[in-house]
LOVO-502707 format. One record per residue: x, y, z of N, C-alpha, C, O, CB in turn; residue in one letter. Coordinates in steps of 0.2 Angstrom, whole numbers, plus 5000, padded with zeros to 4 digits. Atoms other than C-alpha are relative to their C-alpha. Glycine has a CB too. Layout:
+------+------+------+------+------+------+------+------+------+------+------+------+------+------+------+---+
|  npx |  npy |  npz | capx | capy | capz |  cpx |  cpy |  cpz |  opx |  opy |  opz | cbpx | cbpy | cbpz | r |
+------+------+------+------+------+------+------+------+------+------+------+------+------+------+------+---+
|    X |    Y |    Z |    X |    Y |    Z |    X |    Y |    Z |    X |    Y |    Z |    X |    Y |    Z | A |
...
+------+------+------+------+------+------+------+------+------+------+------+------+------+------+------+---+
//
This chain:
+------+------+------+------+------+------+------+------+------+------+------+------+------+------+------+---+
|  npx |  npy |  npz | capx | capy | capz |  cpx |  cpy |  cpz |  opx |  opy |  opz | cbpx | cbpy | cbpz | r |
+------+------+------+------+------+------+------+------+------+------+------+------+------+------+------+---+
| 5004 | 4994 | 5000 | 5000 | 5000 | 5000 | 5004 | 5006 | 5000 | 5009 | 5007 | 5004 | 4995 | 5000 | 5006 | M |
| 4996 | 4994 | 5001 | 5007 | 5017 | 4995 | 5000 | 5004 | 5006 | 5006 | 5007 | 5007 | 4997 | 5004 | 4994 | D |
| 5000 | 4996 | 4994 | 5002 | 5026 | 5011 | 5002 | 4997 | 5006 | 5001 | 5000 | 5012 | 4994 | 5004 | 5000 | D |
| 4999 | 5003 | 4994 | 5007 | 5013 | 5023 | 5007 | 5001 | 5003 | 5012 | 4999 | 4999 | 4999 | 4992 | 4999 | C |
| 4993 | 4998 | 4998 | 5022 | 5018 | 5034 | 5004 | 4994 | 5001 | 5010 | 4994 | 5000 | 4999 | 5003 | 5007 | I |
| 4997 | 5006 | 4999 | 5026 | 5000 | 5038 | 5003 | 4997 | 4993 | 5008 | 4995 | 4992 | 4996 | 4994 | 5003 | F |
| 4998 | 5002 | 5007 | 5027 | 4996 | 5019 | 5006 | 5005 | 4998 | 5010 | 5002 | 4994 | 4994 | 5001 | 4995 | C |
| 4995 | 4995 | 5002 | 5038 | 5012 | 5017 | 5007 | 4998 | 5004 | 5012 | 4998 | 5001 | 4998 | 5007 | 5002 | K |
| 4994 | 5002 | 4997 | 5050 | 5005 | 5030 | 5003 | 4994 | 4997 | 5009 | 4993 | 4996 | 4998 | 4998 | 5008 | I |
| 4998 | 5006 | 5004 | 5051 | 4988 | 5021 | 5003 | 5002 | 4994 | 5009 | 4999 | 4992 | 4994 | 4995 | 4999 | V |
| 4997 | 4998 | 5006 | 5055 | 4997 | 5005 | 5006 | 5005 | 5001 | 5009 | 5006 | 4996 | 4994 | 5004 | 4996 | A |
| 4995 | 4995 | 4999 | 5068 | 5008 | 5013 | 4999 | 5007 | 4999 | 5004 | 5011 | 4999 | 5006 | 4997 | 4996 | G |
| 5002 | 4993 | 5001 | 5059 | 5024 | 5011 | 4999 | 5003 | 5006 | 4998 | 5010 | 5006 | 4993 | 5000 | 4996 | Q |
| 5001 | 4997 | 4994 | 5057 | 5027 | 5029 | 5005 | 4996 | 5005 | 5006 | 4990 | 5004 | 4993 | 5000 | 5003 | A |
| 4995 | 5003 | 4996 | 5070 | 5024 | 5043 | 4997 | 4996 | 5006 | 4991 | 4997 | 5007 | 5005 | 5005 | 5003 | P |
| 5002 | 5003 | 4994 | 5069 | 5012 | 5057 | 5006 | 4997 | 5004 | 5012 | 4997 | 5002 | 4996 | 4993 | 4998 | C |
| 4995 | 5003 | 4995 | 5079 | 5004 | 5072 | 4999 | 4993 | 4999 | 4996 | 4990 | 5003 | 5000 | 5003 | 5007 | Y |
| 5001 | 5007 | 5002 | 5080 | 4987 | 5064 | 5003 | 4995 | 5006 | 5009 | 4996 | 5008 | 5003 | 4998 | 4994 | K |
| 4997 | 5005 | 4995 | 5082 | 4972 | 5077 | 4999 | 4993 | 4997 | 5002 | 4989 | 5000 | 4996 | 5001 | 5006 | V |
| 5001 | 5006 | 5003 | 5077 | 4958 | 5066 | 4998 | 5000 | 4992 | 4994 | 5005 | 4990 | 4995 | 4995 | 5004 | Y |
| 5002 | 5001 | 5007 | 5076 | 4953 | 5047 | 5001 | 4993 | 4998 | 5006 | 4990 | 4999 | 5003 | 5006 | 4996 | E |
| 4999 | 5006 | 5004 | 5073 | 4938 | 5037 | 4996 | 5001 | 4993 | 4995 | 5006 | 4992 | 4997 | 4993 | 5004 | D |
| 5003 | 5000 | 5007 | 5066 | 4934 | 5020 | 4992 | 5003 | 5000 | 4990 | 5007 | 4996 | 5000 | 4993 | 4997 | E |
| 5007 | 4998 | 4999 | 5048 | 4937 | 5026 | 4998 | 5005 | 5005 | 4992 | 5008 | 5004 | 4996 | 4994 | 5001 | N |
| 5002 | 4996 | 4995 | 5048 | 4948 | 5041 | 5005 | 5005 | 5002 | 5011 | 5004 | 5001 | 4998 | 4995 | 5006 | Y |
| 4996 | 4994 | 4998 | 5055 | 4964 | 5048 | 4998 | 5002 | 5007 | 4992 | 5003 | 5009 | 5000 | 5006 | 4995 | L |
| 5001 | 4997 | 4993 | 5057 | 4969 | 5067 | 5004 | 5006 | 5001 | 5010 | 5006 | 4999 | 5002 | 4994 | 5005 | G |
| 4997 | 4994 | 4998 | 5061 | 4986 | 5073 | 4997 | 5003 | 5006 | 4991 | 5001 | 5008 | 4999 | 5005 | 4994 | F |
| 5002 | 4997 | 4994 | 5060 | 4996 | 5088 | 4994 | 5005 | 4999 | 4994 | 5009 | 4994 | 5005 | 5004 | 5004 | L |
| 5006 | 4995 | 5000 | 5043 | 5006 | 5091 | 5003 | 5007 | 5001 | 5007 | 5008 | 5006 | 4995 | 4998 | 5005 | D |
| 4998 | 4993 | 4998 | 5047 | 5025 | 5090 | 4996 | 5003 | 5005 | 4997 | 5009 | 5007 | 5000 | 5004 | 4993 | I |
| 5004 | 4997 | 4995 | 5033 | 5028 | 5102 | 5000 | 4994 | 5006 | 4994 | 4991 | 5007 | 4993 | 5002 | 4998 | S |
| 4999 | 5006 | 4995 | 5039 | 5014 | 5115 | 4996 | 5001 | 5006 | 4996 | 5006 | 5009 | 5007 | 4998 | 5001 | P |
| 5004 | 5000 | 4993 | 5028 | 5009 | 5130 | 5005 | 4997 | 5005 | 5004 | 4998 | 5011 | 4994 | 4996 | 4999 | K |
| 4995 | 5003 | 4996 | 5043 | 4999 | 5137 | 5007 | 5001 | 4996 | 5007 | 5002 | 4990 | 4999 | 4993 | 5002 | T |
| 4993 | 5000 | 5003 | 5062 | 5000 | 5134 | 5001 | 4993 | 4996 | 5001 | 4988 | 4999 | 5006 | 5001 | 5005 | K |
| 4999 | 5006 | 5004 | 5065 | 4988 | 5119 | 4993 | 4998 | 4996 | 4993 | 4993 | 4993 | 5002 | 4994 | 5004 | G |
| 5006 | 5001 | 5003 | 5047 | 4989 | 5113 | 5001 | 4999 | 4993 | 5003 | 5004 | 4989 | 4994 | 5006 | 5001 | D |
| 4998 | 5002 | 5007 | 5048 | 4980 | 5096 | 4993 | 4999 | 4996 | 4989 | 4996 | 4999 | 5004 | 4994 | 5000 | T |
| 5005 | 5001 | 5005 | 5036 | 4979 | 5081 | 5003 | 4995 | 4995 | 5008 | 4996 | 4992 | 4997 | 5006 | 4997 | I |
| 4998 | 5005 | 5005 | 5037 | 4964 | 5070 | 4994 | 5000 | 4995 | 4988 | 4999 | 4996 | 5001 | 4992 | 5003 | L |
| 5005 | 5000 | 5005 | 5029 | 4965 | 5053 | 5002 | 4995 | 4994 | 5007 | 4993 | 4994 | 4999 | 5007 | 4997 | I |
| 4999 | 5004 | 5006 | 5027 | 4954 | 5038 | 5002 | 5005 | 4994 | 5000 | 5011 | 4994 | 4994 | 4996 | 4997 | P |
| 4998 | 4995 | 5005 | 5036 | 4962 | 5023 | 4995 | 5001 | 4995 | 4994 | 5006 | 4992 | 5007 | 4997 | 4996 | K |
| 5006 | 4999 | 5005 | 5021 | 4959 | 5012 | 4994 | 5003 | 5004 | 4993 | 5001 | 5010 | 4998 | 4993 | 4997 | K |
| 5006 | 4997 | 4997 | 5006 | 4969 | 5016 | 4994 | 4996 | 5002 | 4991 | 4993 | 4997 | 4998 | 5007 | 4997 | H |
| 5006 | 5003 | 4998 | 4992 | 4961 | 5026 | 4997 | 5005 | 5005 | 5000 | 5008 | 5009 | 5001 | 4993 | 5003 | Y |
| 5003 | 4995 | 4995 | 4979 | 4971 | 5036 | 5000 | 4997 | 5007 | 5002 | 5001 | 5011 | 4993 | 5001 | 4997 | R |
| 5001 | 5003 | 4993 | 4977 | 4959 | 5051 | 5005 | 4994 | 5001 | 5007 | 4991 | 4996 | 4993 | 4998 | 5001 | W |
| 4995 | 5005 | 4999 | 4989 | 4947 | 5059 | 4997 | 4993 | 4998 | 5001 | 4989 | 4995 | 5001 | 4999 | 5008 | V |
| 5003 | 5007 | 5002 | 4977 | 4932 | 5056 | 4999 | 5000 | 4992 | 4998 | 4994 | 4990 | 4993 | 5000 | 5003 | Y |
| 4999 | 5000 | 5007 | 4978 | 4937 | 5037 | 5006 | 4997 | 4997 | 5007 | 4995 | 4992 | 4998 | 5006 | 4997 | D |
| 4994 | 5002 | 5003 | 4996 | 4932 | 5036 | 5000 | 4993 | 4998 | 4998 | 4989 | 5002 | 5006 | 5002 | 5006 | V |
| 5000 | 5007 | 5002 | 4998 | 4917 | 5026 | 5004 | 4995 | 5004 | 5001 | 4990 | 5006 | 5003 | 5000 | 4992 | E |
| 4996 | 5005 | 4996 | 5012 | 4909 | 5036 | 5000 | 5003 | 5007 | 5004 | 5005 | 5010 | 5007 | 5000 | 4997 | D |
| 5002 | 4998 | 4993 | 5004 | 4913 | 5053 | 5005 | 4997 | 5005 | 5008 | 5000 | 5009 | 4993 | 4998 | 5002 | F |
| 4995 | 5004 | 4996 | 5016 | 4900 | 5061 | 5007 | 5003 | 4999 | 5010 | 5005 | 5004 | 5000 | 4993 | 4998 | Y |
| 4994 | 4997 | 5001 | 5031 | 4908 | 5053 | 5001 | 5007 | 5003 | 5006 | 5009 | 5006 | 5002 | 5000 | 4993 | G |
| 5000 | 4993 | 4997 | 5026 | 4925 | 5059 | 5002 | 5000 | 5007 | 5006 | 5003 | 5010 | 4993 | 5003 | 4999 | F |
| 4999 | 5001 | 4993 | 5025 | 4919 | 5077 | 5007 | 4997 | 5002 | 5010 | 4998 | 5007 | 4995 | 4996 | 5003 | W |
| 4994 | 5003 | 4999 | 5041 | 4909 | 5075 | 5006 | 5006 | 5000 | 5010 | 5006 | 5004 | 5002 | 4995 | 4995 | Q |
| 4996 | 4994 | 5001 | 5050 | 4926 | 5070 | 4999 | 5004 | 5007 | 5004 | 5006 | 5010 | 4998 | 5004 | 4994 | A |
| 5001 | 4996 | 4993 | 5042 | 4934 | 5086 | 5004 | 4996 | 5005 | 5007 | 4999 | 5010 | 4993 | 5000 | 5002 | A |
| 4997 | 5004 | 4995 | 5049 | 4920 | 5096 | 5008 | 5001 | 5000 | 5011 | 5001 | 5005 | 4999 | 4992 | 5000 | L |
| 4993 | 4998 | 5001 | 5067 | 4923 | 5089 | 5002 | 5006 | 5004 | 5007 | 5007 | 5007 | 5002 | 5000 | 4993 | K |
| 4998 | 4993 | 4997 | 5066 | 4941 | 5094 | 4999 | 4999 | 5008 | 5003 | 5002 | 5012 | 4995 | 5005 | 4998 | I |
| 5001 | 5001 | 4993 | 5059 | 4936 | 5111 | 5006 | 4997 | 5004 | 5008 | 4999 | 5009 | 4994 | 4995 | 5002 | T |
| 4994 | 5004 | 4997 | 5074 | 4924 | 5115 | 5006 | 5005 | 5000 | 5009 | 5005 | 5005 | 5001 | 4994 | 4996 | K |
| 4994 | 4995 | 5000 | 5086 | 4938 | 5110 | 4999 | 5005 | 5005 | 5003 | 5007 | 5009 | 5001 | 5003 | 4993 | K |
| 5002 | 4995 | 4995 | 5077 | 4950 | 5121 | 5001 | 4998 | 5007 | 5004 | 5001 | 5011 | 4993 | 5002 | 5000 | M |
| 4998 | 5003 | 4993 | 5078 | 4938 | 5136 | 5007 | 5000 | 5001 | 5009 | 5002 | 5007 | 4997 | 4993 | 5000 | K |
| 4992 | 5001 | 4999 | 5097 | 4936 | 5134 | 5003 | 5007 | 5000 | 5007 | 5008 | 5005 | 5003 | 4997 | 4994 | D |
| 4996 | 4993 | 5000 | 5101 | 4955 | 5130 | 4997 | 5004 | 5005 | 5000 | 5008 | 5009 | 4999 | 5003 | 4993 | V |
| 5003 | 4995 | 4996 | 5088 | 4965 | 5140 | 4998 | 4997 | 5007 | 4997 | 5001 | 5011 | 4994 | 5003 | 4997 | L |
| 5002 | 5003 | 4994 | 5084 | 4953 | 5154 | 4994 | 5002 | 5003 | 4994 | 5004 | 5009 | 5006 | 5001 | 5005 | K |
| 5006 | 4998 | 4997 | 5066 | 4957 | 5157 | 4997 | 4995 | 5004 | 4999 | 4990 | 5005 | 4995 | 5002 | 4994 | P |
| 5003 | 5005 | 4995 | 5055 | 4950 | 5170 | 4995 | 4996 | 4996 | 4995 | 4990 | 4997 | 4995 | 5004 | 5005 | L |
| 5004 | 5004 | 5005 | 5043 | 4944 | 5156 | 4999 | 5004 | 4994 | 5001 | 5010 | 4993 | 4993 | 4998 | 5003 | F |
| 5001 | 4996 | 5007 | 5038 | 4949 | 5138 | 4993 | 4999 | 4998 | 4990 | 4993 | 4999 | 5004 | 4997 | 4995 | I |
| 5007 | 5000 | 5002 | 5020 | 4953 | 5132 | 5000 | 5001 | 4993 | 5004 | 5004 | 4989 | 4997 | 5006 | 5004 | S |
| 5001 | 5000 | 5007 | 5013 | 4952 | 5115 | 4993 | 5003 | 4999 | 4988 | 5002 | 5002 | 5000 | 4993 | 4996 | Y |
| 5006 | 4997 | 5001 | 5000 | 4963 | 5108 | 4999 | 5000 | 4992 | 5004 | 5002 | 4988 | 4999 | 5008 | 5003 | F |
| 5002 | 5000 | 5007 | 4991 | 4962 | 5091 | 4994 | 5004 | 4998 | 4991 | 5003 | 4993 | 4999 | 4993 | 4997 | T |
| 5006 | 4996 | 5002 | 4978 | 4975 | 5091 | 5000 | 5004 | 4994 | 4995 | 5004 | 4990 | 4999 | 5005 | 5006 | Y |
| 5000 | 4997 | 5007 | 4984 | 4984 | 5075 | 4996 | 5005 | 4998 | 4993 | 5005 | 4992 | 4999 | 4994 | 4996 | G |
| 5005 | 4995 | 5001 | 4973 | 4999 | 5076 | 5004 | 5006 | 4997 | 5001 | 5010 | 4993 | 4996 | 5002 | 5005 | L |
| 4997 | 4994 | 5001 | 4986 | 5013 | 5074 | 5003 | 5000 | 4992 | 5002 | 5005 | 4989 | 5006 | 5001 | 5004 | D |
| 4997 | 5001 | 5007 | 4994 | 5006 | 5057 | 4996 | 4995 | 4997 | 4996 | 4989 | 5000 | 5008 | 5000 | 5000 | V |
| 5004 | 5006 | 5003 | 4983 | 4996 | 5045 | 5005 | 4995 | 4997 | 5004 | 4994 | 4991 | 4995 | 5003 | 4995 | P |
| 4996 | 5005 | 5003 | 4997 | 4983 | 5042 | 5001 | 4995 | 5006 | 5003 | 4997 | 5012 | 5007 | 5003 | 4998 | H |
| 4999 | 5005 | 4995 | 4998 | 4967 | 5052 | 5007 | 5001 | 5004 | 5012 | 5002 | 5001 | 5000 | 4993 | 4997 | A |
| 4994 | 5000 | 4996 | 5010 | 4968 | 5066 | 4999 | 4997 | 5007 | 4994 | 4997 | 5010 | 5002 | 5008 | 5001 | H |
| 5000 | 5002 | 4993 | 5015 | 4961 | 5083 | 5004 | 5004 | 5004 | 5010 | 5005 | 5002 | 5002 | 4992 | 5000 | I |
| 4996 | 4996 | 4996 | 5021 | 4972 | 5097 | 5003 | 4994 | 5005 | 4999 | 4990 | 5008 | 4995 | 5005 | 5004 | H |
| 4996 | 5005 | 4996 | 5034 | 4962 | 5107 | 5003 | 5005 | 5006 | 5008 | 5009 | 5004 | 5006 | 4996 | 4997 | I |
| 4998 | 4995 | 4995 | 5036 | 4971 | 5124 | 5003 | 4997 | 5006 | 5000 | 4994 | 5010 | 4994 | 5004 | 5002 | M |
| 4997 | 5002 | 4994 | 5049 | 4967 | 5137 | 4998 | 5004 | 5006 | 4997 | 5010 | 5005 | 5008 | 5000 | 4999 | P |
| 5003 | 4997 | 4994 | 5043 | 4971 | 5154 | 5005 | 4999 | 5006 | 5008 | 4994 | 5007 | 4993 | 4997 | 5002 | R |
| 4996 | 5000 | 4994 | 5053 | 4976 | 5170 | 4995 | 4999 | 5006 | 4989 | 4999 | 5005 | 5004 | 5006 | 5001 | S |
| 5004 | 5001 | 4994 | 5047 | 4974 | 5188 | 4995 | 5006 | 5001 | 4990 | 5005 | 5003 | 5005 | 5000 | 5006 | E |
| 5004 | 4994 | 4999 | 5040 | 4992 | 5187 | 4994 | 5000 | 4994 | 4990 | 5004 | 4994 | 5004 | 5006 | 4999 | K |
| 5005 | 4999 | 5005 | 5030 | 4988 | 5171 | 4996 | 4993 | 4999 | 4995 | 4990 | 4994 | 5004 | 5000 | 4993 | E |
| 5005 | 5006 | 5000 | 5018 | 4974 | 5176 | 4993 | 5001 | 4998 | 4989 | 4996 | 4997 | 5001 | 4996 | 5007 | T |
| 5006 | 4998 | 5002 | 5003 | 4983 | 5172 | 5000 | 5004 | 4993 | 5005 | 5007 | 4991 | 4996 | 5005 | 5005 | K |
| 5000 | 4997 | 5007 | 4998 | 4989 | 5154 | 4999 | 5007 | 5001 | 4995 | 5010 | 5005 | 4994 | 4997 | 4996 | F |
| 5000 | 4993 | 5000 | 5001 | 5007 | 5151 | 5001 | 5003 | 4993 | 5004 | 5000 | 4989 | 5006 | 5003 | 5004 | S |
| 4999 | 4997 | 5007 | 4999 | 5018 | 5135 | 5005 | 5006 | 5000 | 5006 | 5009 | 4995 | 4993 | 5002 | 4998 | Q |
| 4995 | 4995 | 4999 | 5012 | 5030 | 5142 | 5006 | 4999 | 4995 | 5009 | 4994 | 4996 | 5002 | 5001 | 5007 | E |
| 4994 | 5001 | 5004 | 5025 | 5033 | 5129 | 5006 | 5002 | 5004 | 5007 | 5007 | 5007 | 4999 | 5005 | 4994 | I |
| 4994 | 4999 | 4996 | 5043 | 5032 | 5136 | 5004 | 5005 | 4995 | 5004 | 5004 | 4989 | 5004 | 4994 | 5002 | K |
| 4996 | 4995 | 5003 | 5055 | 5046 | 5131 | 5007 | 4996 | 5000 | 5011 | 4996 | 5005 | 5001 | 5007 | 5003 | K |
| 4993 | 5003 | 5001 | 5071 | 5036 | 5125 | 5004 | 5004 | 4995 | 5002 | 5004 | 4989 | 4999 | 4992 | 4998 | I |
| 4996 | 4996 | 5004 | 5085 | 5046 | 5118 | 5002 | 4996 | 4993 | 5003 | 4990 | 4994 | 5006 | 5002 | 5003 | P |
| 4998 | 5003 | 5006 | 5090 | 5042 | 5100 | 5006 | 4995 | 5000 | 5006 | 4990 | 4998 | 5002 | 5005 | 4994 | K |
| 4994 | 5004 | 4999 | 5107 | 5036 | 5105 | 4999 | 4993 | 5004 | 5002 | 4988 | 5002 | 5005 | 5004 | 5004 | E |
| 5002 | 5006 | 4997 | 5099 | 5023 | 5117 | 4996 | 4996 | 4996 | 4997 | 4989 | 4996 | 4996 | 5002 | 5007 | E |
| 5004 | 5004 | 5005 | 5087 | 5017 | 5104 | 5005 | 4997 | 4995 | 5004 | 4991 | 4994 | 4995 | 5005 | 4996 | M |
| 4995 | 5003 | 5005 | 5102 | 5014 | 5092 | 5004 | 4995 | 5004 | 5005 | 4989 | 5001 | 5005 | 5006 | 4998 | E |
| 4997 | 5005 | 4996 | 5111 | 5005 | 5106 | 4996 | 4994 | 5001 | 4999 | 4988 | 5001 | 5002 | 5003 | 5007 | E |
| 5005 | 5005 | 4999 | 5096 | 4994 | 5110 | 5000 | 4996 | 4993 | 5000 | 4990 | 4993 | 4993 | 5002 | 5002 | I |
| 5000 | 5003 | 5007 | 5094 | 4990 | 5091 | 5006 | 4996 | 4999 | 5006 | 4990 | 4996 | 4998 | 5005 | 4995 | A |
| 4994 | 5003 | 5002 | 5112 | 4986 | 5089 | 5001 | 4993 | 5005 | 5003 | 4988 | 5002 | 5006 | 5004 | 5002 | K |
| 4999 | 5005 | 4996 | 5112 | 4974 | 5104 | 4995 | 4994 | 4998 | 4996 | 4988 | 4999 | 4998 | 5002 | 5007 | K |
| 5005 | 5005 | 5002 | 5096 | 4965 | 5098 | 5001 | 4997 | 4993 | 4998 | 4992 | 4991 | 4993 | 5003 | 5000 | L |
| 4999 | 5003 | 5007 | 5101 | 4963 | 5079 | 5005 | 4995 | 5000 | 5006 | 4993 | 4994 | 5001 | 5006 | 4996 | F |
+------+------+------+------+------+------+------+------+------+------+------+------+------+------+------+---+
//
């Protein structure tokens, strides 16, 4: 889709803090993070909803790879997944590492400096 920001990221027309990439999927840090390391995983092909993704299993296997890397690098208490997909009309999974202080859902956006975002992305990729 021409106006889809996630499709623009896949095409290299918009920047991202890349943390994962394979033939079918791309993972990058959310620029409006709710937790430190908040990651969005998308299929490179445009689908509207997560359940529309042809290789649903492969999509979640990619999420699991990111999760394992997060566990090793960021050492969160636990990791949450959200697939509500209302802000951007492109299938995506939010993978959110949680600390002891982040055990309740919050919509509050964290202010994380660009340098720290780059460092997190480098550690996860």
